C-alpha angles and dihedrals in degrees: 000000000000127000094260092054091047090053091048091050091048093051091044091052092047092051092045093050091048095049094048092044090055095040100080093055094045090046090052092049091051089048095053096074091049092049093048090048090054090049092053094048093047092054090044096054098037102038107027114017147241095310092061090048089052090052090055090049091051090051095050096083090050090049090049091053093049089047088053091055090046091049090051092054095041095045096044097044094043093052093046092046090048089056092048091048089050088055092042092239097151097171091056090050089055091048094052091046091054094043095048091050092049090050091048090050090049093052091048092049091052094053093043090058091045094049094047093050095045095042096044097046097035095243093154100101090115088065099047139358093195104114092202094053097040097075090051091050093047093052091043089054091053091051092049091052089066091060101045098092095051090042096058097034092043091055090051093050093047091058094047093046088055090054089051092049092245097127093135090069091051090047091052090048091051093050090049089050092056094046094046091046092055094045095046092047089055093047099041101034106028102031104028097030096224089151116190093000089053091051092055095040092052090055091045092053089049090052092052090053089048091052098043094051090053095041092056090074092063091060093058129091089241093066112103091205137034131219094254139027132165090226102082129113117227089200088071087071088085091052091051091049094045094051096038098042098083091056090047091046088060089065090049092049091048090052090053090045091054092051092049095047091048089051090051092049090048088053087051086060089084085077088056093249105087099099090043090052093049090050092050093047092047092051096050095039094049095051092043090058085079087057091046088060088075098060088039089055091046090054092048094057093042092049092059094050094042092055093046092047091052090048090052091040085232102164096178096054091043091055092043091057088060092043089055089051092054099037102036114011093046097051090044091053092047090056091051091049091050090054091051092049092049090051095046096119098047090047092051090051089062085073109024140026118257113275121164093200106119090220095050122111088241095058092042088055091047090055089050090058090045098050110025095063089062088071094058101077091046089049090056089060092048094047094049094049091045089053092046090048091052093051095044098043098250092146097161092057092043096051092044092052093044094050094044094044093042104047122348102051097053104026097044096047092044088055091048097047104033097089095050102032102028121200094356088066089081092054095044091047090059090056093046088050090058092049092051095050090050090051089050091055092051092041092053090053092047092051093048096045096031087226139069111278112251098194144013093270092056091045089056091053093220110187115253092235094053112118129353119318119251090250092056098049144045125202120205139167133210125203102166143011094265090063094052095076092045092051091048089054090049089054091052091048091049091052092048092052089051090056095250114155119261095248095057092040089056092046091051092052092045093049091050093047093049098045097039089045089054091054093050094044098045107017103043092051097051093086141004095257124114112252137184137185120231110207130189125185116195131187107196132149089356091301124120108216124189119194116190117188127181139161098225126115115303112281122176109187092201091056089047089059094048104024106085098032093231100094095080093050098043113059091195094054112108089343093164094055090044090054094051092050090053098049099043130073098224139001122189128181129194134169105215120181090337095311122119108227117188119182119192123187119198 
């Protein structure tokens, strides 16, 4: 295997390890909202009654809209920050962090005022005319108002903590949210009898705990950013909205899709089966939301790495994220879907008693578990390309996928098939929707290239001028100390071929040998895991740039020089690192998603 293939394998392994290391936490975060939703509905149905459950159902579209706004801010700010982090522009990262939190607070404040006015004065007639349900909905709205600030700010912090590789804090906050939600529901609903207001208040208190646990990090010395800085640009609001809107639009489209599908199923009620169909669809769809947490988590980890790769103009890593999606995420999801399909009958029996009648609610639910999972793998492809399109500015592709996936694919085919297929039309339409969005992705690549894409890179339609040309860069990998010296010599040879003077060529090789050697000597031996170093050498604008990336424990060379207070007094202390700092123009260190990224400019 040649050096180029070895480097490709090393980068692929590094990306794969990172994605799967981040996946459990992101899956858990995606799961939290589903679990807390189940908790609320269980207390509503078992401790209050159908009117409280109806109030929750009435609030769901409002919650979807607020979630869309939150997703817009989170998605836009995360992608922009990822780019800034990739370019090591720390002040801009701080500015976006401050701006996105201020925007989230502003959105929360607006809805708090709206909820309090509508709930207090009973201005909710546009949501329901049922006079028995309306008081429950009004009080539920007031309870929800209390949790809006921690909801929107908590979502912001969770995304930034992931970028800073502090997912454990978010995991702890999420677990605390679930525990507090259960306890407070018992206290407020069961013991104190606060009914719908208690349901909402229990969730709100849980959200405050979720937010406070995460926020504590940003008051420590370890935090790379603070909540507020004067150096932010309000004009970047438009950039956040523009980049984040397609992801938010998906929520809006899905809200419209749900309304349309419900209307179609209600029309199906003339056959005497509408309510049965809605019950079956609700049962299968609700339980499968736990399954949907997996592709949602997959997208979350990919989004971070996609945005950082675009910021670094790292073509290889960007493509490898998508390769991992196709070669690892997709087969993994197929296995999960197969397990769900095989367990369709036992899962349906969690809701309804066994009934072999094809028109029974039990069998309709069984078919939901047999057909709906088939849409999940296709959705992973759609979500990843939508995210990539957002980060790379492919707005036509993004909006087309969002609109098709959100409304047309499901609603249109349900309308076409419902008379002939019945209830299963909803399930089949979801699968057809996935097929159509996949065809759109391939069709977009064919139109842009004027040929069928032969590989993942061509399917992504990455611009030819993205990243550094092959002539201007060299990619290398190191797996042990013996390879360090060889790689250093390769760096010196590359510089010489590029016409760089002998002094700088020597400095580049020496810097690489010292810093990569440090990683192997101190990082590789810290645990029993297999590690590698991904190295890129770039000659651009007469600068020689070394980028050294590894997945060992965090190691900031600048902090090593200053951290123990002995370096200044002992000339022999960290002499190698001292030497590199003196002979180079600039050295920047970041820890991004658990990766050490050292950039040296000579």
